[in-house]
Every structure is written in structure tokens, then in C-alpha cells.
C-alpha positions in Angstrom: 20.8 -34.0 -72.0 21.9 -37.4 -70.9 21.0 -40.4 -73.1 21.5 -42.9 -70.3 18.5 -44.9 -69.3 17.6 -45.2 -65.7 18.4 -48.5 -64.0 15.4 -50.5 -62.8 15.3 -51.4 -59.1 12.3 -53.3 -57.6 9.9 -51.1 -55.7 8.8 -52.5 -52.3 5.2 -51.7 -53.0 5.4 -53.7 -56.3 6.8 -56.6 -54.4 4.0 -56.4 -51.8 1.5 -56.4 -54.7 3.2 -59.5 -56.2 2.9 -61.2 -52.8 -0.9 -60.5 -52.9 -1.0 -61.8 -56.5 0.7 -65.1 -55.8 -0.6 -65.9 -52.3 -3.2 -68.4 -53.6 -0.7 -70.4 -55.6 2.7 -70.0 -53.8 3.2 -71.6 -50.4 4.7 -69.6 -47.6 7.6 -72.0 -47.2 9.1 -72.6 -43.7 12.2 -70.9 -42.4 13.6 -74.0 -40.7 16.4 -74.2 -38.0 19.2 -76.4 -39.2 20.3 -78.0 -35.9 23.3 -80.0 -37.3 24.7 -77.1 -39.3 24.2 -74.7 -36.5 26.1 -76.9 -34.1 28.9 -77.4 -36.7 29.4 -73.7 -37.5 28.6 -72.4 -33.9 25.9 -70.2 -35.5 22.2 -70.0 -35.9 21.7 -71.5 -39.4 18.2 -71.3 -41.0 17.0 -72.8 -44.3 14.4 -71.1 -46.3 12.8 -74.2 -47.9 11.7 -73.2 -51.4 12.2 -76.8 -52.3 8.9 -77.4 -50.6 6.8 -75.4 -53.2 4.3 -77.4 -55.2 6.6 -77.3 -58.2 9.6 -78.0 -55.9 11.3 -74.6 -56.5 10.7 -70.9 -56.1 10.1 -70.4 -59.9 6.3 -70.5 -59.5 6.5 -67.1 -57.8 8.0 -65.2 -60.8 6.2 -67.2 -63.5 2.8 -66.7 -62.0 3.3 -63.0 -61.2 4.4 -62.4 -64.8 1.7 -64.4 -66.5 -1.1 -63.1 -64.3 -0.1 -59.5 -65.3 -0.8 -60.0 -69.0 -3.6 -58.1 -70.7 -6.7 -59.9 -71.9 -5.4 -59.7 -75.5 -2.0 -61.1 -74.6 -3.5 -63.8 -72.4 -5.7 -64.9 -75.3 -2.7 -65.0 -77.6 -0.8 -67.3 -75.3 2.7 -67.5 -73.9 6.0 -69.2 -74.8 9.0 -70.2 -72.7 12.2 -72.2 -73.1 13.4 -74.3 -70.2 14.3 -77.9 -69.3 14.0 -77.3 -65.6 12.2 -75.5 -62.8 11.1 -72.5 -64.9 9.2 -74.8 -67.3 7.3 -76.3 -64.4 6.4 -72.9 -62.9 5.2 -71.6 -66.3 3.2 -74.8 -66.9 1.4 -74.7 -63.6 0.7 -70.9 -64.0 -0.8 -71.6 -67.4 -3.2 -74.2 -66.0 -4.2 -72.1 -63.0 -4.8 -69.0 -65.2 -6.2 -71.0 -68.1 -3.8 -69.5 -70.6 -2.3 -71.5 -73.5 1.5 -72.0 -73.3 4.1 -73.6 -75.4 7.2 -74.8 -73.6 10.3 -75.5 -75.7 12.8 -78.1 -74.2 15.9 -79.7 -75.6 15.4 -83.2 -77.1 17.7 -84.9 -74.5 15.6 -83.6 -71.6 15.0 -86.5 -69.2 11.6 -88.1 -69.6 10.9 -87.5 -65.9 11.2 -83.7 -66.4 9.0 -83.7 -69.5 6.3 -85.7 -67.6 6.5 -83.3 -64.7 5.8 -80.3 -67.0 2.9 -82.2 -68.6 1.5 -83.0 -65.2 1.6 -79.4 -64.0 0.3 -77.8 -67.3 -2.3 -80.4 -68.3 -4.3 -79.5 -71.4 -3.1 -75.8 -71.3 0.5 -76.4 -72.4 2.2 -77.9 -75.4 5.7 -79.2 -75.2 8.1 -78.9 -78.1 11.3 -81.0 -77.9 13.8 -79.2 -80.2 17.5 -79.5 -80.8 20.2 -80.8 -78.6 20.8 -77.9 -76.3 19.0 -75.2 -74.4 20.2 -72.6 -77.0 18.4 -74.6 -79.7 15.2 -74.7 -77.7 15.5 -70.9 -76.9 16.0 -70.0 -80.6 13.0 -72.1 -81.6 10.9 -70.4 -78.8 12.0 -66.9 -80.0 11.1 -67.8 -83.6 7.5 -68.6 -82.4 7.4 -65.4 -80.5 8.4 -63.4 -83.6 6.0 -65.3 -85.9 2.9 -65.2 -83.6 3.4 -62.2 -81.3 3.0 -64.5 -78.2 4.5 -63.3 -74.9 7.9 -64.8 -74.0 8.1 -65.6 -70.3 11.8 -65.0 -69.4 13.2 -67.0 -66.5 14.9 -64.0 -64.9 15.3 -60.9 -67.1 11.8 -59.5 -66.5 10.5 -57.0 -63.9 7.4 -59.0 -62.9 9.5 -62.2 -62.6 12.0 -60.4 -60.4 9.2 -58.9 -58.2 7.7 -62.4 -57.9 11.0 -63.9 -56.7 11.4 -60.9 -54.3 8.4 -62.0 -52.3 10.7 -64.6 -50.6 12.5 -61.7 -49.0 9.2 -60.4 -47.4 8.5 -63.9 -46.0 12.0 -64.4 -44.5 12.0 -61.0 -42.8 8.5 -61.7 -41.3 9.5 -65.2 -40.2 12.8 -64.4 -38.6 12.7 -64.0 -34.9 15.9 -62.1 -34.7 17.9 -59.8 -37.0 19.6 -61.7 -39.8 23.3 -61.1 -40.1 24.0 -63.1 -43.3 21.9 -64.4 -46.1 23.3 -66.7 -48.8 21.5 -66.7 -52.2 22.1 -69.0 -55.2 22.8 -67.0 -58.4 22.1 -68.1 -61.9 20.6 -65.5 -64.2 20.1 -63.2 -61.2 16.3 -62.9 -60.9 16.1 -64.4 -57.4 19.2 -62.5 -56.2 18.0 -59.2 -57.6 14.6 -59.4 -56.1 15.5 -60.7 -52.7 18.5 -58.4 -52.2 16.3 -55.4 -53.0 13.9 -56.3 -50.3 16.7 -56.8 -47.8 18.4 -53.5 -48.6 15.1 -51.8 -47.9 13.9 -53.7 -44.8 17.1 -55.2 -43.3 20.0 -53.1 -44.6 22.4 -54.4 -42.0 22.2 -58.0 -43.4 25.2 -59.1 -45.4 23.9 -60.5 -48.7 26.2 -63.1 -50.3 25.6 -64.4 -53.8 26.7 -67.9 -54.6 27.6 -69.2 -58.0 28.9 -72.6 -59.3 32.6 -72.4 -60.0 32.1 -73.6 -63.5 29.6 -70.9 -64.4 30.6 -67.6 -62.7 28.7 -65.3 -65.1 27.7 -62.8 -62.4 31.1 -62.8 -60.7 32.9 -62.1 -64.0 30.4 -59.4 -64.9 30.8 -57.6 -61.6 34.6 -57.8 -61.9 34.4 -56.4 -65.5 31.9 -53.8 -64.5 29.7 -54.8 -67.4 27.4 -57.7 -68.2 29.7 -60.3 -69.8 28.8 -63.4 -71.7 31.0 -66.4 -70.9 32.2 -68.4 -73.8 32.0 -71.7 -72.0 30.4 -73.0 -68.8 30.2 -76.2 -66.8 26.5 -77.1 -66.8 26.4 -79.6 -63.9 24.6 -77.1 -61.6 22.0 -76.7 -64.3 19.6 -74.5 -62.3 22.3 -71.8 -61.9 24.5 -72.3 -65.0 24.0 -69.5 -67.5 26.5 -67.9 -69.9 25.0 -64.4 -69.4 23.0 -62.9 -66.6 20.1 -60.6 -67.1 20.6 -57.0 -68.3 18.0 -56.0 -65.7 19.4 -58.2 -62.9 23.1 -57.4 -63.3 23.1 -53.7 -62.1 20.8 -54.7 -59.2 23.1 -57.5 -58.0 26.2 -55.3 -58.6 24.8 -52.7 -56.3 23.1 -54.9 -53.7 25.3 -57.9 -53.1 27.9 -57.4 -50.4 30.0 -60.3 -51.9 29.7 -63.0 -54.5 31.6 -66.2 -54.3 31.9 -69.4 -56.4 31.7 -72.9 -55.0 33.3 -75.9 -56.7 30.9 -78.4 -58.2 32.4 -81.2 -56.1 31.6 -79.3 -52.9 28.0 -78.9 -54.1 27.9 -82.7 -54.6 29.2 -83.3 -51.1 26.5 -81.0 -49.7 23.7 -82.8 -51.7 24.8 -86.2 -50.3 25.2 -84.8 -46.8 21.8 -83.2 -46.7 20.2 -86.4 -48.0 22.1 -88.9 -45.7 22.1 -86.8 -42.5 19.1 -84.5 -42.8 16.7 -86.3 -45.1 16.6 -83.2 -47.3 16.5 -83.7 -51.1 18.0 -80.9 -53.1 19.1 -80.3 -56.6 22.6 -78.9 -57.3 21.4 -75.3 -57.4 19.5 -75.9 -54.2 22.6 -76.9 -52.4 24.7 -73.9 -53.4 23.9 -71.6 -50.5 24.6 -74.3 -47.9 27.8 -75.4 -49.7 29.0 -71.8 -49.3 29.0 -71.9 -45.5 32.4 -73.6 -45.3 34.0 -70.6 -47.0 32.4 -68.2 -44.4 33.0 -70.4 -41.4 34.9 -67.8 -39.4 32.7 -64.9 -40.4 29.4 -66.5 -39.4 30.4 -67.7 -35.9 27.7 -66.6 -33.4 25.6 -65.0 -36.2 22.1 -65.5 -37.5 22.4 -66.9 -41.0 19.8 -67.8 -43.7 20.5 -70.1 -46.6 18.0 -70.1 -49.4 17.3 -73.7 -50.6 16.0 -72.9 -54.1 14.8 -76.3 -55.3 14.7 -80.1 -55.1 14.1 -81.2 -58.7 17.0 -83.7 -58.7 17.2 -86.4 -61.2 17.9 -89.8 -59.5 19.9 -90.9 -62.6 22.5 -88.3 -61.6 23.3 -90.0 -58.3 26.4 -91.9 -59.4 27.8 -88.7 -61.0 27.1 -86.8 -57.8 28.9 -89.4 -55.7 31.8 -89.5 -58.0 32.3 -85.7 -58.0 32.0 -85.6 -54.2 34.7 -88.2 -53.8 37.0 -86.4 -56.3 36.5 -83.1 -54.5 37.3 -84.8 -51.1 40.5 -86.1 -52.7 39.4 -89.7 -52.0 38.9 -91.0 -55.6 42.0 -91.2 -57.9 42.6 -92.6 -61.4 46.0 -93.9 -62.5 47.6 -95.6 -65.5 49.2 -98.6 -63.9 52.1 -100.3 -65.8 52.1 -104.0 -64.8 55.6 -105.4 -64.9 56.0 -108.3 -67.4 56.0 -111.1 -64.8 53.5 -113.6 -63.5 51.6 -112.5 -60.4 52.1 -108.8 -61.0 48.4 -108.1 -60.6 48.2 -110.1 -57.3 51.3 -108.2 -56.1 49.6 -104.9 -56.8 46.5 -105.8 -54.9 48.2 -107.4 -51.9 51.4 -105.3 -51.5 50.7 -101.9 -53.0 47.1 -101.2 -52.0 46.4 -100.3 -48.4 43.9 -102.5 -46.5 41.3 -99.7 -46.8 41.9 -98.9 -50.4 39.2 -100.1 -52.9 39.5 -100.6 -56.7 36.4 -99.0 -58.2 37.4 -99.0 -61.9 39.7 -101.3 -63.9 40.2 -101.3 -67.6 43.1 -102.7 -69.6 44.4 -100.2 -72.1 44.8 -103.1 -74.6 42.3 -105.9 -74.9 45.1 -108.4 -75.7 48.2 -109.3 -73.8 46.4 -108.4 -70.6 49.1 -110.0 -68.4 51.7 -107.6 -69.6 49.7 -104.4 -70.5 48.9 -101.1 -68.8 45.5 -100.5 -67.2 43.5 -97.5 -66.1 42.6 -98.1 -62.5 40.3 -96.1 -60.2 41.1 -96.3 -56.5 39.0 -95.0 -53.6 40.8 -94.1 -50.4 39.6 -94.0 -46.9 41.7 -90.9 -46.2 43.2 -88.3 -48.5 46.4 -88.7 -46.5 46.8 -92.1 -48.1 47.5 -90.8 -51.6 51.2 -89.9 -51.3 52.2 -93.2 -49.7 50.2 -95.1 -52.4 52.0 -93.3 -55.2 55.4 -93.9 -53.5 54.8 -97.6 -53.3 53.7 -97.7 -56.9 56.9 -96.0 -58.0 59.1 -98.1 -55.8 57.7 -101.3 -57.4 57.6 -99.9 -60.9 53.9 -99.9 -61.2 53.4 -96.2 -61.6 52.5 -95.0 -65.1 50.6 -91.7 -64.8 48.1 -89.8 -62.6 44.9 -88.8 -64.5 42.9 -86.6 -62.1 44.8 -83.5 -63.1 44.7 -84.2 -66.9 41.2 -83.0 -67.9 41.5 -84.0 -71.6 41.9 -87.6 -70.5 39.9 -87.4 -67.3 36.7 -86.4 -69.1 36.4 -89.9 -70.5 36.3 -91.4 -67.0 33.9 -89.1 -65.1 
């Protein structure tokens, strides 16, 4: 007799029931035609706008479906979650709507704006606990309360009811689409969205190619699929915070492994380019995770020509204080922003010579800091230079070397570079 436990796969009837459960609280978000992207890629590109939900992300679907499924006893006992982002807002609003008490644990450094949003959505039905410096600290505190009180923990992705709630997006897309969908691009964090949506598509639209998209610095699903087992990463880049997890769900991993036709990673710099492009050219505000699916299009440019393509825009909870970092990362990815150590020769007028004779007429100094606070006329400096074209880099370096200004290039030295960006 086998000891293996059967793998859970969402049942279409359960997803349809979830759609009934959440229909009063979750908007049927538009499937919008992206004219500019369609023209650029010579394809029909559509955006599923989950950023337009009341809590500005799809997370309300899974949170409400889960919390509304609790027994009377569990509802009276209350719920607990750990999140500094969209899941917290989904749980908070669900608690208020269902009149269930909830405690939400968030790391102490969580921006005030996010804390206030959670308070607004949850009102008197939620209590916020700011604990520790990281999400892990908040998570451990939440689990301690669960163990001490028997309250229900609302997991952001590794839960059947949450997965089925997120899966309802798939039902909407298929109903809204006017033609068969050739490709759908889905952001992947812990895998709840990808697991649910992909299961619906495999049942109702099996010819659609389902592409999972992860941030390059947090490829937990990619690594797990490659290793053929759920693998926890030792270290991740947290910039795309809505999709940056060290370990995907034990429930979601086998579903994604079976259902995803491919999974790719997108550099964080490319995500930043996409955020700025959507804002400046399309008046669409997205958070880093919300830009993932659209950022992936460049990597499928040939494959999607002439095809019907859907990109799931997962959320728009972007913190305005991150704008300068987003701009910086985008410029670095485009190879337009460069940092150097410049050695100024020990002669009068060296700085003027550097500006007039070395820099091109379109080059701009965006950062300048002497390595030594004294002897500035003869010292080295860290200089950030923004170029108009990436092709200008090599001529710039050549001129620096020819005039004995060149000291070192810092962009490819991460140990030093982290202090600048």
C-alpha cells in the first residue's frame, strides 16, 4: 500500500463556488486592450486589471474566500495573518465585511502609508501588531499567537480556499475574452495565483500557453521546478516585494510544476523600466509585482507575434517614496547610468578639464562625492554619470584613460555598488 498523499488540484466546481462567494466584494476587473503594447509587439495584448480592485490587488479574492469559509466557532475565535503588503489589506477588508476579529502582524519598518491603508480597510475589526525588523519576525510572532490561542492563520498562498479564490480570475478572463487566448503571463510569488489560474485554464482553455514570471532575484518557483522539489532559497532580492518569497507553497508547487508551460525570470531593472513606461505613457500605476507579466513580453517578442496575449496586472500598491530607486534601477538596466572612481590629476583645472573635455555634451553628472574630505583638488572622487545612449560608454571610458582620469568602474562591483544604489 502506497504512503504517498495525493496532490491537490483545484476543482472547477469549487472555483465556481468561490466566484459566487466573493462576487459581492470582488470587482469583475476589466480585460483591457493595450493599444501601444499591441502595436509594439504586433500582437493583441490585453491587460487583466486586478490593480483596479478596491484593495488595489487580487488578494481580496483568496482572503475573502478563505475567511468566509470558517466555521462559526473559528469565526468567533478570530484570525491572524502576517503581511506588510496586499495580503494584509485583503484580510483586513474581509474581516470588516464579515465582522470577524483579525490580528495582522507587520514588520516594524513597514511604511506608514501601508499601515494606514490596512487600518482603513479593517476598521475596528482588526488589530495591527508591528513586530521585529523583517517579515520573518512578523510571521513567527503571528504563528506564536496561533499556537497560543487556536486562532486561524490566513496564509497568503498555501491554502486551498485561497488558491480557489485567486482562480476566479481565470473564469473572468475566459468569459471576457472575445477570441481564444494563445498566451497568458502570470506573476509568480508563492504560487497561489499561478496555481489557481493555471488550473482553470488547463480545464477550460487547454491550448493556451501559461507562462509564469518571477523576479530574477527571487526565483523560488524556477529553482524548485528545476530541482523537482520545493526548494527554499537562502537569499533573495526583495525589491519586487509582492513576488519575493524564499519558498513557494507546498500546495502550489506541484500544481505550477504540472500546469505552467514555462517559467521565466525578469531582471528587477526591466521591471522598473516597465513601471515607469506604464506610468508615463499609459497612465497606469503598478507596483513591481504588478509589472512582472508585462515586463516579460520583451523576452517572448518573437513567439507572441500575431497572437492573442493576456498579461495579469496583479496590483498597484506602489509606495511613492520608492520612485527614485525605481528610476535608478531602470537607468542601470538600460546601461545609461554608470558609477566610476575618477582620479583627478594633481594639477589646477583638472575638474574643469574633466567636465569640458572628457564628458560628452549629452552626459550628465548625477552623483559626485570626493573619496577624501580634505585635499579635494588632488583627490579621487566617486562620480555617477548618466548617458543619453548606452553606446557612449566605451568612448567615455577611453577618453578617461587617455587623460589619466580613470580609476575604476563600480557598476560591476556589487560589494561597493550597494552603497550607492
